[in-house]
C-alpha positions in Angstrom: 0.0 0.0 0.0 1.3 3.5 -0.9 2.0 5.5 2.3 0.2 8.5 0.9 -3.2 6.7 1.1 -3.0 6.0 4.8 -5.2 9.1 5.7 -7.8 7.8 3.3 -7.9 4.4 5.0 -8.2 6.1 8.4 -11.4 7.7 7.2 -13.0 4.3 6.7 -13.7 3.4 10.3 -17.5 3.2 9.8 -17.4 1.2 6.6 -18.9 -2.2 6.2 -16.6 -5.2 5.5 -17.5 -5.1 1.9 -16.9 -1.4 1.6 -13.5 -1.7 3.4 -12.5 -4.6 1.1 -13.1 -2.4 -1.9 -11.1 0.5 -0.4 -8.2 -1.8 0.6 -8.1 -3.2 -3.0 -7.7 0.3 -4.4 -5.0 1.1 -1.9 -3.1 -2.1 -2.7 -3.4 -1.7 -6.5 -2.6 1.9 -7.2 -0.8 0.9 -10.4 -4.3 0.1 -11.9 -5.9 3.4 -10.8 -5.9 5.0 -14.4 -8.0 2.1 -15.8 -10.1 1.3 -12.8 -13.9 1.6 -13.3 -16.8 1.1 -10.8 -17.7 -2.1 -12.5 -14.1 -3.4 -12.5 -13.7 -2.6 -8.8 -17.0 -4.3 -7.9 -16.0 -7.5 -9.8 -12.5 -7.6 -8.3 -13.8 -7.3 -4.8 -17.1 -9.3 -5.2 -19.4 -6.5 -4.2 -22.1 -4.6 -6.0 -21.6 -1.3 -7.8 -24.1 0.2 -5.3 -21.6 -0.8 -2.5 -18.8 1.1 -4.3 -21.0 4.2 -4.6 -21.9 4.1 -0.9 -18.2 3.8 -0.1 -17.5 6.9 -2.1 -20.2 8.8 -0.3 -19.2 7.7 3.1 -15.7 9.0 2.4 -17.1 12.4 1.5 -17.0 12.2 -2.3 -19.9 12.9 -4.7 -19.1 9.8 -6.8 -16.5 7.4 -8.1 -14.8 9.9 -10.4 -14.1 12.3 -7.6 -12.9 9.4 -5.4 -10.4 8.3 -8.0 -9.3 11.9 -8.7 -8.6 12.4 -5.0 -6.5 9.3 -4.9 -4.5 10.5 -7.9 -3.8 13.8 -6.1 -2.6 11.9 -3.0 -0.3 9.8 -5.1 1.1 12.8 -6.9 1.8 14.6 -3.6 4.3 11.9 -2.7 6.6 11.5 -5.7 9.1 8.7 -5.7 12.7 9.8 -5.2 15.4 8.3 -7.4 18.2 6.5 -5.6 21.5 8.3 -4.9 24.3 7.6 -7.4 27.0 5.2 -5.9 29.4 8.1 -5.5 27.0 10.0 -3.2 25.9 7.1 -0.9 27.1 7.7 2.7 27.9 4.1 3.6 28.1 0.7 2.1 25.5 -2.0 2.6 25.6 -3.2 6.2 27.8 -6.3 6.7 24.8 -8.2 8.2 22.6 -7.7 5.1 23.8 -10.7 3.1 23.3 -12.9 6.2 19.8 -11.6 6.8 18.9 -12.3 3.2 20.3 -15.8 3.5 18.3 -16.4 6.6 15.1 -15.2 4.9 15.7 -17.8 2.1 16.4 -20.5 4.7 13.1 -20.0 6.3 11.4 -21.3 3.2 13.2 -24.6 3.6 10.9 -25.1 6.6 7.6 -24.0 5.1 5.6 -26.3 2.9 3.3 -25.3 0.0 0.5 -27.1 1.8 0.9 -24.8 4.8 0.8 -21.7 2.6 -2.3 -23.0 0.8 -4.0 -23.9 4.0 -3.5 -20.4 5.4 -4.9 -18.9 2.1 -8.0 -21.0 2.5 -8.5 -19.8 6.0 -8.4 -16.2 4.9 -11.0 -17.0 2.2 -13.3 -19.1 4.4 -13.1 -17.4 7.8 -14.0 -13.9 9.0 -12.9 -13.8 12.6 -9.4 -14.1 14.0 -8.0 -13.9 17.5 -4.2 -13.1 17.7 -2.0 -13.5 20.7 1.7 -12.8 21.5 3.7 -11.7 24.5 6.7 -9.3 24.6 8.0 -8.4 21.2 5.7 -11.0 19.6 2.7 -8.9 20.6 3.9 -6.2 18.2 3.8 -8.7 15.3 0.4 -10.0 16.4 -0.9 -6.4 16.3 0.7 -5.9 12.9 -1.0 -9.0 11.4 -4.3 -8.0 13.1 -4.2 -4.6 11.3 -3.4 -6.3 8.0 -6.4 -8.6 8.4 -8.7 -5.7 9.3 -7.6 -4.0 6.1 -8.8 -7.1 4.3 -12.2 -6.7 6.0 -11.8 -9.4 8.6 -12.7 -9.2 12.3 -9.3 -9.4 14.0 -8.3 -8.8 17.7 -4.8 -8.8 19.0 -4.3 -9.7 22.7 -1.2 -9.8 24.8 0.3 -10.4 28.3 -1.4 -7.3 29.7 -4.9 -8.7 29.0 -6.6 -10.9 31.6 -7.2 -14.6 30.8 -10.9 -14.0 31.0 -10.9 -11.7 27.9 -10.0 -14.8 25.8 -12.2 -17.1 27.7 -15.2 -14.9 27.3 -14.7 -14.1 23.7 -13.3 -17.4 22.3 -16.6 -18.4 20.9 -16.7 -15.3 18.7 -13.6 -16.3 16.8 -12.9 -19.1 14.4 -9.1 -18.8 14.0 -6.5 -18.5 16.7 -3.1 -17.1 15.6 -0.2 -17.3 18.1 3.3 -15.8 17.7 6.0 -17.1 20.0 9.7 -17.2 19.1 10.5 -20.0 21.4 7.2 -21.8 21.2 7.4 -22.4 24.9 5.8 -19.3 26.5 3.3 -20.7 29.0 0.7 -17.9 28.5 0.7 -18.6 24.8 0.4 -22.3 25.3 -2.5 -21.8 27.7 -4.4 -19.8 25.1 -3.6 -22.3 22.3 -5.0 -25.1 24.5 -8.2 -23.1 25.1 -8.5 -22.4 21.4 -8.2 -26.1 20.5 -10.8 -27.1 23.1 -13.1 -24.4 21.6 -12.9 -25.8 18.1 -10.8 -22.9 16.7 -8.2 -23.5 14.0 -4.8 -22.9 15.5 -2.0 -21.2 13.5 1.4 -20.6 15.0 4.6 -18.8 14.1 7.7 -19.9 15.9 11.4 -20.4 15.3 12.3 -23.6 13.4 12.6 -26.0 16.4 10.8 -28.7 18.2 8.6 -26.9 20.6 5.4 -27.4 22.6 3.4 -24.8 20.7 3.9 -26.5 17.4 2.3 -29.7 18.7 -0.9 -27.8 19.3 -1.0 -26.2 15.8 -3.1 -27.0 12.8 -0.8 -24.9 10.7 2.8 -24.2 11.8 5.1 -21.7 10.2 8.7 -22.2 11.2 11.2 -19.3 10.8 14.9 -19.9 10.5 16.6 -18.4 13.5 20.4 -18.5 13.9 20.4 -16.7 17.2 21.2 -18.5 20.4 18.9 -18.4 23.4 21.4 -16.3 25.2 21.4 -13.8 22.4 17.6 -13.6 22.4 17.6 -13.1 26.2 19.9 -10.1 26.0 17.9 -8.5 23.1 20.5 -8.9 20.4 19.3 -7.7 17.0 18.8 -10.6 14.6 17.0 -11.3 11.4 14.1 -13.1 13.1 11.9 -10.1 13.5 12.3 -8.7 9.9 12.0 -12.3 8.6 8.6 -12.6 10.4 7.3 -9.4 8.9 8.3 -10.5 5.5 6.7 -13.9 5.9 3.4 -12.4 7.1 3.3 -10.1 4.1 4.2 -12.9 1.6 1.4 -15.1 3.1 -1.1 -12.3 2.8 0.0 -11.5 -0.8 -0.4 -15.2 -1.8 -3.8 -15.3 -0.2 -5.1 -12.1 -1.9 -3.1 -12.1 -5.1 
């Protein structure tokens, strides 16, 4: 999504799921903006043309043409800057960069096509998602929850600061439980995963590539290559795991919506 369209998405808090899905499609496909028509947008997002017109009106536009014109203005206000020539760059590529890239590639040695396909099916078939993570993992649970909301899904991210009763009282409202835990051994995460299983929810987990307790509770397990030792993790050493996780989340969503 182009950063310049963020204010437009923020104006869509009172939209229906169908309307938000149409808005998110436009935001994610700005390269098609010059040829996009009301009917094309309706067909691409499986909504009626009347839904598109209601979307435009709720955002404060008289119609689709004004809506598209406003988007073009936003895009033009944020021109893409060309890269600096090599002679003017201030520093070389960080030494860790090749290792980070190699670690990203190694992650896909642990992820099957079946897992990716199963995750895509969940996004197409289910509408409600409960996400959980503690510590840094909660940040990524919130990130994925926001991405799901942009797709028109009901998604709630919870963490260590929330009481256990929040999950117990709301578990029946959700069909998919997504847990993020680097170690796969955090007791609070395991506790929620067990409750999710007993409630009939589909359990999806993201952990480092290792044998861990959380993976044994999962219907779908995404393992990320992690070359950091437990000691390095404990002291907060910067590693490729976090950026690897964000990239994997985005690639999974791209596959499901592409």
